[in-house]
C-alpha positions in Angstrom: -18.5 -31.5 -8.9 -21.2 -32.6 -6.1 -22.8 -28.8 -6.2 -26.2 -30.0 -4.7 -24.0 -31.8 -1.7 -21.6 -28.6 -1.6 -24.0 -26.1 -1.3 -25.8 -28.0 1.2 -22.7 -28.3 3.3 -21.7 -24.5 2.9 -24.9 -23.3 4.0 -25.0 -25.2 7.2 -21.3 -23.9 7.8 -22.7 -20.2 7.3 -25.4 -21.0 9.8 -23.1 -21.8 11.9 -20.5 -19.3 11.7 -21.7 -16.7 9.1 -18.6 -14.5 9.3 -16.6 -17.7 8.5 -14.0 -16.7 6.1 -13.7 -19.9 4.5 -17.3 -21.0 4.2 -18.2 -17.3 2.4 -15.2 -17.8 0.2 -16.1 -21.4 -1.1 -19.8 -20.1 -0.8 -19.1 -17.6 -3.6 -17.3 -20.1 -5.5 -19.9 -22.7 -5.8 -22.1 -19.5 -6.8 -20.2 -18.7 -9.6 -19.7 -22.1 -11.1 -23.5 -23.1 -11.0 -24.1 -20.0 -12.7 -25.1 -17.5 -10.3 -22.8 -14.6 -10.8 -24.2 -11.6 -9.6 -24.8 -13.7 -6.3 -21.3 -15.2 -6.6 -19.7 -11.6 -6.5 -21.8 -10.4 -4.0 -20.5 -13.3 -2.1 -17.0 -12.9 -3.0 -17.3 -9.0 -1.7 -18.9 -10.4 1.4 -15.3 -12.3 1.5 -13.5 -9.7 1.2 -15.1 -7.4 3.5 -14.1 -10.1 6.1 -10.9 -10.4 4.9 -9.5 -7.7 2.3 -6.0 -9.8 1.9 -7.4 -13.1 1.1 -5.5 -13.8 -2.1 -7.7 -16.7 -3.5 -10.8 -13.9 -3.2 -8.9 -10.9 -4.7 -8.1 -13.4 -7.7 -11.4 -14.8 -8.4 -13.0 -11.1 -7.8 -10.2 -9.7 -10.4 -11.6 -12.5 -13.0 -15.1 -11.3 -12.6 -13.6 -7.5 -13.0 -11.9 -8.9 -16.1 -15.1 -10.3 -17.6 -16.7 -7.0 -17.3 -14.3 -5.2 -19.4 -13.2 -3.4 -15.4 -9.2 -4.0 -16.1 -8.0 -1.6 -13.7 -10.1 -2.8 -10.9 -8.7 -6.4 -11.9 -4.8 -5.3 -11.9 -5.5 -3.5 -8.7 -6.7 -6.6 -6.8 -4.1 -8.9 -8.9 -1.6 -6.6 -7.5 -2.9 -7.1 -3.9 -2.9 -10.8 -4.1 0.4 -10.9 -5.3 1.8 -9.0 -2.3 
């Protein structure tokens, strides 16, 4: 829960490797957990562009679909994550 330090480390990681899937994923989660939902969703979408089969990103993106009442999209992503 050291969000400031986490954000600094992730920002540095993204500067070094903007296409790093892990850095993009943790950036998305940090945004979501600190209340930046719209930016977090965009970062999750970016992560899934880099790796469309990353189970953790699929799960977290499906949670946001559920929060928006988009149950069909959520189910589709959860199925992909399970596979």
